[in-house]
N, C-alpha and C positions, 0 to 999 in steps of 0.2 A: 355111811361113807365118811362123814366127819370124824366119827370115832376111830376109823382105820387110819385116817391122816394124823390124828393126835397120837395114836399108838406108835405110828412110824416115827413121828417127830421125837417122842420120848425115847424110843429104842435107839434111834440113829440121829442124834442131834447134829452131828457134823454133816451128814448127807442132807438133812432137811435144810440146814443153813445154806449149803452149796446149791441146792435146788432153787431156793428163793433167790439167792445171789445171781445164779446163772440165768434165771428167768428175767430178772431185772436188767442184767447186762444185755441179754438178747433183745429185749424190748427197746432199750436205748440205742443199741447198735443198729437195729432194724430201722428205727425212726430216723436217726442221723444218716444212715446209709442210703435210705430212699431220698432224703433231702439232698444229699451229695449227688446221687445219680440224676436227680431232676435238675440240679444246678448245672451239672456237666452237660446235660442234654439241651440246654437252651440254645447255644450256638457253638459251632466247632471253631470259630475264630478265637473265641475266648479260651477254648480248650488248649489251643497252641500256646497261649500265654501261661496258662495254669500248668501245663506239662513241664515247663522249665522248673517249677517249684517242687515237683514231686521227687522224692528220693530215688536215686538210681536203682537201688536194689528192688524197690517196689515196681519201678518201671520195667525192669528185666523180668520180674515175676508175672506181671499182668500184660505188658505190651504197650504199644502206643496207639492202639485203635480206640476210638471213643466208645464204641459199643462194648468192648471188653471191659472198659473201666466202669461203665454203667452196670453191667452184669456182676462185676466183682463187688461193687459196693451194695448191690441189691441182694447178693447171695452170701456174702461173708458172715453175716450174723447167724445164718443157719449152720454154717460150718463151725463157728465158735460154739454154738449151743450143743451140737452133736458131740464134738470133741470134749467139751467141758463136762457134759453129762456122763460120757464114758469114763472119764477120769474120776468123777464123783462116785460112780458105781464101784470102781476099783479101790477107792479109798477104804471101803468096807473091809478089805482084806489086809490093809496095812496097819502097822502098829507104831506107836511111839513117835520118835523124831522124824521118821520117814513120812508118816501120815501128816504131821504138822508142816513139813517142808512142801509136800505136794499141795496141801491146802493153801499155803502162802503163795506158791507159784500160780495157782489158778486165780486167786484173788488179785495178785499183782498184774498178771496178764490182762485180766478183765478191766482193771482200772486204767492200765496203759492204753488199751484199745479205746476206751471212752475218751481219754484225753487226746489221743491222736485223731479220732474222728471229729471231735469238737474243734480242734485246731484247724483241720482241713475245712470244716464247714465255715468257721469264721473267716478263713482265707478266701473261700469262694464268695462269701457275703461282701467282702471288700471289693470284689470285681463286679458285684451286682448292683 
């Protein structure tokens, strides 16, 4: 099994890197997402204060119900992981500049999601 993994990493270094990167991002997003969902679930009075700080586009996407927010932050890491792994698979068929651009986009979106979740978690900690 280990030999197969090493062979895959040698043959497809870009996909191996993205697999490790996406797994790390998934773990981080799941951990912070569950922390955010638990912070939101503490009481709905605080959620009314927090709701004013949430961007409008995200509020339109998810809604204003506390349960929807908890499920969004609980399930968004799985969505990221599935989408990023599909894109990592399709990178195999791309060449040159297109491949590099798609990889940079995947990495940039992953880092952006980490920073946004971390900012929201720090914001919720100020209320706690």
